[in-house]
C-alpha positions in Angstrom: 28.0 26.9 4.7 29.1 25.0 7.8 26.1 23.8 9.8 26.7 22.6 13.1 22.8 22.5 14.4 21.5 19.1 13.5 18.0 18.0 12.6 16.9 14.6 13.4 13.7 13.4 11.4 12.0 10.4 12.8 9.3 8.2 11.4 7.8 5.5 13.6 4.6 3.3 13.6 3.0 0.1 14.8 0.2 -1.8 13.2 -1.8 -4.5 14.5 -4.4 -5.6 12.1 -6.2 -8.5 13.4 -9.6 -10.6 13.3 -11.5 -11.7 10.5 -12.9 -10.8 7.0 -15.9 -8.8 6.3 -19.0 -9.1 4.3 -22.3 -7.7 4.0 -25.9 -8.7 2.6 -28.5 -6.8 0.5 -32.1 -7.0 1.6 -32.8 -9.6 -1.2 -29.9 -11.9 0.2 -27.3 -11.1 -2.6 -23.9 -10.6 -1.1 -22.3 -7.1 -2.0 -19.3 -5.1 -1.6 -19.0 -3.7 2.0 -19.9 -0.1 1.8 -16.9 2.3 1.1 -18.0 5.6 2.4 -17.2 8.4 0.1 -15.3 11.2 1.5 -15.2 14.5 -0.2 -11.8 16.1 -0.8 -10.5 18.7 -3.1 -8.7 17.9 -6.3 -5.3 19.1 -4.7 -5.6 16.9 -1.7 -6.3 14.1 -4.2 -3.2 14.9 -6.0 -1.4 14.8 -2.4 -2.6 11.3 -1.9 -1.4 10.3 -5.4 2.0 11.8 -4.5 2.3 9.9 -1.2 1.3 6.7 -3.0 3.9 7.4 -5.8 6.8 8.1 -2.9 5.7 4.8 -1.2 6.3 2.6 -4.4 9.6 4.4 -5.0 10.8 3.8 -1.4 9.6 0.3 -1.4 11.3 -0.5 -4.6 14.6 1.2 -3.3 14.5 -1.1 -0.1 14.3 -4.5 -2.2 18.0 -5.1 -2.0 18.1 -7.7 1.0 15.8 -10.0 -0.3 13.7 -10.7 2.9 10.4 -9.5 4.2 9.7 -5.8 4.3 7.3 -3.7 6.1 7.2 0.0 6.1 5.2 3.0 6.1 6.2 5.7 3.5 3.2 7.7 4.5 4.7 8.1 7.8 8.2 9.0 6.4 6.5 11.5 4.2 4.7 13.2 7.2 7.6 13.4 9.2 9.9 14.9 6.5 7.1 17.3 5.5 7.6 18.9 8.9 11.3 19.9 7.8 10.0 20.6 4.2 7.7 23.4 5.6 11.0 25.0 6.7 13.0 24.2 3.5 14.3 26.6 1.0 16.2 26.7 -2.4 17.7 23.3 -3.6 16.9 21.8 -0.4 13.0 22.3 -1.0 13.5 21.4 -4.8 15.1 18.0 -4.0 12.6 16.9 -1.2 9.8 18.1 -3.3 10.9 16.0 -6.2 11.8 12.7 -4.5 8.9 12.9 -1.9 6.3 13.7 -4.7 5.1 16.9 -2.7 2.4 18.6 -4.9 2.9 22.2 -3.5 5.8 24.5 -2.2 6.8 24.3 1.3 4.2 27.0 2.8 1.3 25.5 0.7 1.9 21.7 1.4 0.9 21.4 5.2 -2.7 22.2 4.5 -3.1 19.7 1.8 -1.7 17.0 3.9 -3.8 17.5 6.6 -6.8 17.5 4.3 -5.7 14.1 3.0 -5.1 12.5 6.3 -8.5 14.0 7.8 -10.3 12.0 5.3 -9.6 8.8 7.3 -12.0 7.9 9.8 -9.7 7.7 13.0 -11.8 5.7 15.8 -14.8 3.7 16.0 -16.0 0.3 17.0 -13.5 -2.3 16.2 -10.7 0.1 15.0 -8.3 2.7 16.2 -6.0 4.9 14.0 -3.7 7.0 15.8 -1.7 9.7 14.0 0.6 11.9 16.1 3.3 14.5 15.3 5.7 16.2 17.8 8.8 18.5 17.8 11.5 18.5 20.1 13.7 21.8 20.1 16.7 22.7 21.8 15.9 25.6 24.5 16.7 29.0 23.1 16.3 27.9 19.4 14.1 30.4 17.9 11.7 28.8 15.5 10.1 31.0 13.1 6.4 32.1 14.2 4.9 31.1 11.0 6.5 27.9 10.9 5.6 27.0 14.4 1.9 28.2 13.7 1.7 26.0 10.7 3.0 22.7 12.2 0.7 23.1 15.1 -2.4 24.3 13.1 -2.2 21.8 10.4 -0.1 18.8 11.7 -1.3 19.1 15.4 2.4 18.8 16.3 3.2 19.2 19.9 6.2 21.4 20.4 8.6 20.3 23.3 11.6 22.3 24.6 14.4 20.5 26.0 18.2 20.8 26.5 20.1 18.4 24.3 23.3 20.2 25.3 22.9 19.7 28.9 21.3 16.2 28.9 20.9 14.5 25.6 20.1 11.3 27.3 17.2 12.7 29.3 15.8 13.9 25.9 16.1 10.6 24.2 14.3 8.8 26.9 11.5 11.6 26.8 11.1 11.1 23.1 11.2 7.3 23.4 8.3 7.4 26.0 6.2 9.7 23.8 6.5 7.2 20.8 5.8 4.4 23.1 2.6 6.1 24.0 1.7 7.1 20.6 1.8 3.5 19.4 0.5 1.9 22.5 3.8 0.5 23.6 4.4 -1.5 20.4 7.6 0.7 19.7 9.4 1.4 22.9 13.1 2.2 22.0 13.0 4.0 18.6 16.1 5.9 19.4 19.1 4.0 20.6 21.8 5.8 22.6 23.9 7.1 19.9 21.1 8.6 17.9 20.7 11.9 20.1 23.6 13.8 21.2 24.8 17.1 22.6 24.9 18.2 19.1 21.0 17.6 18.5 19.0 20.8 18.0 15.5 19.4 16.7 13.9 15.9 16.6 10.7 15.8 14.4 8.6 12.6 15.1 5.6 11.1 13.3 3.8 8.0 14.8 1.1 6.0 13.2 -0.6 3.2 15.0 -3.3 1.1 13.5 -5.5 -1.7 15.1 -8.3 -3.1 13.1 -10.6 -6.0 13.7 -11.9 -8.3 10.8 -15.7 -8.1 10.6 -15.7 -11.9 10.8 -12.8 -13.4 12.7 -10.9 -16.5 11.5 -11.7 -19.6 13.6 -8.2 -20.3 15.3 -9.1 -24.1 15.2 -8.6 -24.0 11.6 -5.1 -22.4 11.9 -2.5 -25.2 10.9 1.1 -25.5 10.5 1.8 -25.9 6.6 4.6 -25.4 4.1 5.4 -21.8 2.9 7.3 -21.7 -0.2 10.0 -19.0 0.3 11.3 -16.6 -2.3 14.4 -18.9 -2.7 12.2 -21.8 -3.5 12.6 -23.6 -0.5 9.8 -24.7 1.8 9.5 -24.0 5.4 6.8 -24.6 8.0 4.3 -21.6 8.9 1.0 -21.2 10.6 -1.7 -20.6 8.0 -5.1 -19.2 8.7 -8.3 -20.4 6.9 -11.7 -19.5 6.2 -14.5 -19.3 3.7 -16.2 -16.1 2.7 -17.2 -13.4 0.2 -14.4 -11.2 -0.9 -13.7 -8.7 -3.7 -10.8 -10.4 -5.9 -9.1 -10.0 -9.4 -7.1 -12.5 -11.4 -4.9 -11.0 -14.1 -1.6 -12.0 -15.7 -0.8 -14.7 -13.5 -1.5 -12.5 -10.4 -4.4 -12.8 -7.8 -5.5 -9.7 -6.0 -7.9 -9.8 -3.0 -9.3 -7.0 -0.7 -9.7 -7.9 3.1 -11.7 -5.2 4.6 -11.8 -4.2 8.4 -14.8 -4.1 10.4 -16.6 -0.4 10.8 -14.1 1.5 8.5 -13.1 2.1 4.9 -9.8 0.5 5.7 -8.6 -2.9 3.8 -5.6 -5.0 3.7 -5.0 -5.7 -0.1 -2.9 -8.7 -0.9 -1.2 -9.4 -4.5 -0.4 -13.1 -5.1 1.7 -14.0 -8.1 1.7 -17.7 -8.9 5.2 -18.7 -8.0 8.3 -17.0 -6.6 9.8 -16.4 -10.1 6.4 -14.7 -11.1 6.7 -12.6 -7.6 10.1 -11.2 -8.9 8.6 -10.3 -12.3 5.5 -8.6 -10.6 7.8 -6.6 -8.2 10.1 -5.5 -10.9 7.4 -4.4 -13.2 5.1 -2.6 -10.6 4.6 0.9 -11.4 2.6 3.6 -9.8 0.1 3.7 -12.8 0.0 0.0 -12.8 -0.9 -0.2 -9.0 -3.5 2.5 -9.6 -5.2 0.4 -12.2 -5.3 -2.6 -10.1 -6.9 -0.8 -7.1 -9.4 1.0 -9.3 -10.4 -2.3 -10.9 -10.8 -4.0 -7.6 -13.1 -1.1 -6.4 -15.6 -2.4 -8.9 -14.8 -6.1 -8.4 -17.8 -8.2 -7.2 -17.8 -10.1 -4.1 -17.2 -13.9 -4.6 -17.4 -17.0 -2.7 -13.7 -17.6 -1.8 -11.8 -20.1 0.2 -9.0 -18.0 1.9 -5.7 -18.8 3.5 -3.2 -16.4 4.5 -0.2 -16.5 7.1 -0.3 -15.7 10.5 2.2 -12.7 10.3 4.6 -10.9 12.5 7.0 -8.4 10.9 9.4 -5.9 12.3 11.6 -3.6 10.2 13.6 -0.4 10.7 16.6 1.6 9.6 18.0 4.9 9.2 16.6 6.2 5.6 18.9 8.8 5.3 21.0 7.2 2.7 18.0 6.0 0.6 16.8 9.3 0.3 20.3 10.6 -0.5 20.5 7.9 -3.3 16.9 8.7 -4.6 17.9 12.3 -5.5 17.9 14.3 -2.3 21.6 14.8 -1.1 21.4 18.5 -0.1 19.1 18.2 3.0 21.6 16.0 4.7 24.6 18.2 3.7 26.3 21.3 5.0 24.6 23.1 1.9 21.1 22.4 3.6 18.7 25.2 3.8 16.1 25.1 6.4 16.1 28.8 7.0 12.3 28.8 7.1 12.3 26.7 10.1 14.9 28.8 12.2 17.0 31.7 11.2 20.5 31.4 10.5 23.1 32.2 13.3 25.8 34.4 11.6 26.7 34.7 8.1 29.1 33.2 5.5 31.0 30.0 6.0 30.9 29.9 9.6 27.1 30.4 9.8 25.1 28.0 11.9 21.8 26.3 10.4 20.0 23.1 10.4 20.5 19.8 8.2 18.9 16.3 8.4 21.3 13.9 10.2 18.9 10.8 10.4 15.4 9.6 9.3 14.9 6.7 11.7 11.8 4.7 10.6 10.6 1.5 12.5 7.6 -0.6 11.7 5.7 -3.6 13.2 2.8 -5.7 12.1 1.1 -8.6 13.6 -1.8 -10.3 11.9 -3.8 -13.0 13.5 -7.1 -14.7 14.0 -8.0 -13.0 17.2 -11.7 -12.0 17.9 -14.5 -12.5 20.2 -17.0 -13.0 17.4 -15.5 -16.5 16.4 -18.8 -18.0 15.9 -19.7 -15.6 12.9 -16.6 -17.3 11.1 -18.5 -20.8 10.9 -21.6 -18.9 9.3 -19.8 -18.8 5.8 -18.1 -22.2 5.8 -20.7 -23.7 3.5 -21.5 -23.0 0.0 -23.2 -19.7 -0.5 -26.4 -19.4 -2.5 -27.0 -15.6 -3.8 -30.7 -15.9 -3.0 -33.6 -18.2 -2.0 -34.9 -18.5 -5.7 -34.0 -21.9 -7.4 -31.5 -21.6 -10.4 -28.3 -23.0 -11.6 -25.6 -24.1 -9.1 -23.2 -21.4 -8.1 -19.7 -21.1 -9.8 -17.0 -22.8 -8.0 -15.2 -20.7 -5.3 -12.1 -18.7 -5.7 -9.1 -20.4 -4.1 -6.8 -17.6 -2.8 -4.0 -19.6 -0.9 -1.0 -17.2 0.2 1.3 -19.8 1.0 4.0 -18.3 -1.3 5.6 -14.8 -1.9 3.0 -12.1 -1.7 3.0 -8.1 -1.6 0.5 -6.3 0.5 -0.9 -2.8 1.3 -2.8 -1.4 4.1 -4.9 1.5 2.5 -8.0 3.7 3.0 -10.3 2.6 0.1 -12.3 6.0 0.1 -9.4 8.4 -0.2 -7.0 5.8 -1.8 -4.2 6.7 0.8 -1.8 3.8 1.2 -0.6 3.9 4.9 1.6 0.8 4.9 3.2 -1.4 2.4 5.2 -4.7 2.7 6.1 -8.1 1.1 6.1 -11.5 2.7 8.6 -13.8 1.2 9.9 -15.9 4.0 8.5 -17.3 7.3 8.3 -15.2 10.2 11.0 -14.7 12.8 8.6 -15.9 15.3 5.2 -18.1 14.9 3.6 -17.4 18.5 
């Protein structure tokens, strides 16, 4: 079946985690894990979260060929493609379900996805999480009523009618403006000029923007330029932030893991730090969804410990068309003339000359900034001395954990209550910029 109408899937995000580390104290002075508020979700929604996380790791591993820094949001990709999956049928739906680990058929998946994301607390003091979906449709293209109702009800997707045929450049500018607004101007030009043409018929967009403040900021006066050992073994100068505080951590099999929670939410950055670059390669090659789940489950019950923490001030920007990776991961049909998105819009005509929709691009951009910004700088000096668990006399405390991320590491930004991983990356070389 020859398809002349094109569907472009876009996943974009910006993330600015910044400012300090969290701790809490019980009434008798003992330091305890900062409270993770439980969120009640159905067992099916829990399966949805597990599926998104499994796809996240699959996509991450597939993108490691270039050997450099990597930062992406497979959760954003999963959500954008889910807008198309709702309209998929036949082999197209089967392949998307398998590769993206969707745990329900096209008509049943969106409610589960909505429940999983609704478990994350979006806005509050010191944090902002914005998730937005939108669909641009060619004027006159008749979307099925049930498709339109589902994407609006469960994904809050705004529908925008435009005329790609008449003025595709105007449509591109409008879409870029929407993405810029949804990401607080952090991603302004998601679509380059050649990405939208007069042949485009639908553009599906998901944008995720996260900004969080650590509960106890780093002291900028302690940030220093020091050597960072890259994945190739060479050393290069990089700004490293430092502080001392109470953090949940583990050390197993030559790998240190630490949870760095954000203020006022269940969100945390989790860093996995092998002992050396070669150990990092072994860690990545051996990391599976099951192993990652075990790490995170064990970290949930790990006690807070006095920690001397050093992490880089980071900046990461990454983007590409994910059509080829998803094709190679086992979903070629959605991108071919055999694609079947008849659940989104009715076919025009019949037989070999029928017109329908296919995915032409999945454009993804991600941005990360981590720094020591914060108006509560004085709080960081309160934990620079030795920590004593109570006012009672007793044996001296154990030596502090030293977590020094001056070598390659893997990291997540996740919601600790639901378990959903929003962002994932690796830091194996110095930043393109250090300001």
